[in-house]
LOLUMRO-131076 format. One record per residue (C-alpha): x, y, z; residue in three letters. Coordinates in steps of 0.25 Angstrom, whole numbers, m for minus. Last residue first. Layout:
<nodes>
NODE      x      y      z   aa
NODE      X      Y      Z  ALA
...
</nodes>
This chain:
<nodes>
NODE      x      y      z   aa
NODE    503    485    364  CYS
NODE    514    484    375  ASP
NODE    505    492    385  SER
NODE    508    501    396  GLY
NODE    513    497    410  GLY
NODE    501    504    417  ILE
NODE    491    507    406  GLN
NODE    488    521    404  PRO
NODE    473    525    407  LYS
NODE    461    526    398  GLU
NODE    466    513    390  PRO
NODE    463    513    375  PRO
NODE    451    505    372  PRO
NODE    453    490    370  SER
NODE    452    484    356  ILE
NODE    464    487    348  ALA
NODE    475    490    359  LYS
NODE    472    480    370  GLU
NODE    466    470    361  PHE
NODE    477    470    350  PHE
NODE    488    471    361  CYS
NODE    483    458    368  ARG
NODE    482    451    354  THR
NODE    496    455    350  ALA
NODE    502    451    364  GLU
NODE    497    436    362  ASP
NODE    486    427    367  ALA
NODE    476    438    371  PRO
NODE    465    434    380  PHE
NODE    451    431    376  PHE
NODE    441    428    387  SER
NODE    429    418    386  GLU
NODE    419    419    397  ILE
NODE    411    407    397  LEU
NODE    397    405    403  VAL
NODE    394    390    406  GLY
NODE    385    392    418  GLU
NODE    381    406    420  VAL
NODE    366    406    419  LEU
NODE    366    391    423  ALA
NODE    371    395    437  ASP
NODE    378    384    444  GLN
NODE    392    390    441  THR
NODE    405    383    443  SER
NODE    412    386    430  GLY
NODE    408    401    428  PHE
NODE    417    401    416  THR
NODE    429    408    410  SER
NODE    435    405    397  LEU
NODE    449    408    391  THR
NODE    453    413    377  THR
NODE    467    414    372  ILE
NODE    469    424    361  PHE
NODE    477    428    349  ARG
NODE    473    439    339  LEU
NODE    478    441    325  GLU
NODE    476    454    318  THR
NODE    477    456    303  GLU
NODE    461    455    302  GLY
NODE    457    450    315  LEU
NODE    463    436    316  ARG
NODE    460    428    329  LEU
NODE    468    418    337  GLU
NODE    461    410    349  ILE
NODE    468    402    359  PRO
NODE    458    394    368  LEU
NODE    462    392    383  VAL
NODE    456    379    389  PRO
NODE    462    373    381  MET
NODE    474    375    372  ARG
NODE    479    360    372  ASP
NODE    470    357    361  THR
NODE    464    345    354  ALA
NODE    457    341    341  PRO
NODE    463    353    333  HIS
NODE    462    350    318  SER
NODE    450    341    320  GLU
NODE    443    351    329  ILE
NODE    445    362    319  ALA
NODE    441    354    307  LYS
NODE    428    350    314  VAL
NODE    426    365    317  VAL
NODE    428    369    302  ALA
NODE    418    358    298  SER
NODE    407    362    307  ASP
NODE    402    351    316  ALA
NODE    409    357    328  ALA
NODE    398    369    328  LEU
NODE    386    359    329  ARG
NODE    392    351    340  ASP
NODE    397    363    347  LEU
NODE    382    369    347  ARG
NODE    377    355    352  ARG
NODE    388    354    363  GLN
NODE    384    369    368  LEU
NODE    370    365    368  PRO
NODE    374    355    379  SER
NODE    364    343    380  ARG
NODE    374    333    386  PRO
NODE    380    342    396  GLY
NODE    387    356    397  GLN
NODE    400    349    401  LEU
NODE    400    343    387  TRP
NODE    398    356    381  ALA
NODE    409    363    388  GLU
NODE    419    352    384  MET
NODE    414    353    370  ARG
NODE    416    368    370  VAL
NODE    431    367    374  ARG
NODE    434    357    362  GLN
NODE    426    365    352  VAL
NODE    433    378    357  LEU
NODE    447    371    355  ASP
NODE    443    366    341  ALA
NODE    438    380    337  ALA
NODE    451    387    343  ALA
NODE    460    377    335  ALA
NODE    452    379    322  GLU
NODE    450    394    324  TRP
NODE    465    397    326  ASN
NODE    465    410    317  ILE
NODE    451    414    322  VAL
NODE    445    424    313  LEU
NODE    442    415    301  THR
NODE    435    405    310  ARG
NODE    428    416    317  VAL
NODE    422    421    304  SER
NODE    418    407    300  GLU
NODE    409    406    312  ALA
NODE    406    392    317  GLY
NODE    416    388    328  LEU
NODE    418    402    334  PHE
NODE    405    408    331  GLY
NODE    396    396    334  ASP
NODE    404    394    347  LEU
NODE    403    408    352  PHE
NODE    388    409    350  ASN
NODE    382    422    348  GLN
NODE    374    429    358  GLY
NODE    385    439    362  PRO
NODE    394    441    349  ARG
NODE    404    431    345  PHE
NODE    401    430    330  PRO
NODE    414    435    323  ILE
NODE    415    448    315  GLY
NODE    430    450    319  ALA
NODE    429    465    323  ALA
NODE    415    463    330  GLU
NODE    420    450    338  VAL
NODE    433    457    342  LEU
NODE    425    469    347  ALA
NODE    415    460    355  ALA
NODE    427    453    361  PHE
NODE    433    466    366  VAL
NODE    419    472    371  PRO
NODE    417    459    380  ASN
NODE    408    448    375  THR
NODE    395    443    381  LEU
NODE    386    431    380  LEU
NODE    392    423    368  VAL
NODE    385    410    366  THR
NODE    395    399    370  TYR
NODE    385    389    374  GLN
NODE    388    390    389  HIS
NODE    388    405    388  ASP
NODE    399    414    382  LEU
NODE    406    427    387  VAL
NODE    416    435    379  LEU
NODE    430    440    380  GLY
NODE    440    448    372  PRO
NODE    452    455    377  TYR
NODE    453    470    382  PRO
NODE    445    468    391  ASP
NODE    444    455    400  HIS
NODE    440    463    412  ARG
NODE    427    466    405  ASP
NODE    424    452    401  LEU
NODE    427    447    415  MET
NODE    418    458    421  LEU
NODE    406    454    412  ARG
NODE    407    440    417  ILE
NODE    408    444    431  ALA
NODE    396    453    430  GLY
NODE    388    442    423  ALA
NODE    391    433    434  ILE
NODE    387    443    445  ALA
NODE    374    446    438  ALA
NODE    370    432    437  PRO
NODE    368    429    422  MET
NODE    357    433    413  SER
NODE    363    446    410  ASP
NODE    375    439    405  LEU
NODE    368    432    394  GLY
NODE    358    421    391  ALA
NODE    361    414    404  ALA
NODE    361    399    404  PRO
NODE    349    391    406  ARG
NODE    345    380    416  THR
NODE    345    389    428  ALA
NODE    348    383    442  MET
NODE    340    375    452  ARG
NODE    331    369    443  PRO
NODE    317    366    449  ARG
NODE    316    351    451  TYR
NODE    309    340    443  GLY
NODE    322    332    440  ALA
NODE    322    337    426  ALA
NODE    322    351    431  SER
NODE    333    349    440  PHE
NODE    341    343    429  LEU
NODE    338    355    420  SER
NODE    344    364    431  GLY
NODE    357    356    431  GLN
NODE    358    358    416  ASP
NODE    359    373    418  ARG
NODE    369    371    429  ALA
NODE    378    362    421  PRO
NODE    379    347    425  ILE
NODE    393    343    430  ASP
NODE    388    329    431  LEU
NODE    392    328    446  VAL
NODE    386    341    449  SER
NODE    373    338    442  ALA
NODE    372    325    450  LEU
NODE    373    332    463  ARG
NODE    364    344    459  LEU
NODE    353    334    454  ILE
NODE    355    326    467  MET
NODE    353    339    475  GLY
NODE    340    341    468  GLU
NODE    335    327    471  SER
NODE    335    317    460  PRO
NODE    322    309    457  ARG
NODE    324    294    456  SER
NODE    318    284    446  ARG
NODE    321    294    435  GLY
NODE    331    285    428  THR
NODE    343    294    430  GLU
NODE    340    296    445  LEU
NODE    337    282    447  PHE
NODE    351    278    441  SER
NODE    358    289    450  LEU
NODE    351    282    462  HIS
NODE    356    269    458  ARG
NODE    370    274    455  THR
NODE    371    279    469  SER
NODE    374    293    473  ILE
NODE    386    301    476  GLY
NODE    386    310    464  ALA
NODE    399    305    458  ALA
NODE    396    291    461  THR
NODE    382    292    455  ALA
NODE    388    299    442  LEU
NODE    399    289    440  ASP
NODE    390    277    443  LEU
NODE    379    282    433  GLN
NODE    390    283    423  SER
NODE    396    297    419  MET
NODE    399    301    405  ARG
NODE    395    316    408  ARG
NODE    385    315    397  HIS
NODE    380    302    402  GLY
NODE    378    308    416  ARG
NODE    371    320    410  TRP
NODE    361    312    402  GLU
NODE    358    303    414  LYS
NODE    355    315    422  LEU
NODE    346    321    411  ARG
NODE    339    307    410  SER
NODE    337    306    425  GLY
NODE    332    321    426  PHE
NODE    321    319    415  GLU
NODE    322    324    401  MET
</nodes>
């Protein structure tokens, strides 16, 4: 697809008229029309200006440069793992996971594939027998696996919240988002359809409450997401760090006593667990 067709596709996806985009980019509608029909070739600076207005992700900006006949200024593919990312970013992510001990945490790419988990999350996954190991897709597991539906006490509400959140992310990723295609497939499952119908709206966003049952033990969390929101590097863009925090005292004590190793030194102030 040529540059003009790609630009028009993105403009339509963002629900902007030619006048809207031209005004926001500081150009005439005539010039924009010429760009979309191929009568004019954009400069590299014009591509960056239009991409900024349309909020086009870095990896798709690279494709725009290629479509216009330029060498891409940035990578068009995300990192396959932390080792593929810039060392400073990978180090920051690992530090965040390390500092989150003794509570679960994991790293996801822009399609929700699990890239990395901390030891606590890995132990939880192993104990519960759920498909959230590195290389597996978190959405496939949470929305599609029967073992997860059994484990999560409030699965319907959590699934509806997750679908709502991911829909927004997929829209931001653009008209050809693989994440949207994955979500469409998963959201067609009868159990997910029922969950969405039962929980059409939520006031819990952006924090997602999760309740788990492990044998006789019930654990309650809130989860938060950290992102590298302003990055212009496709290797990092869209990476999510999901952190689980105890939502009650019983959950806090469970992880501090059952999963974390005994402290080598006495804790100042002691512990109530």
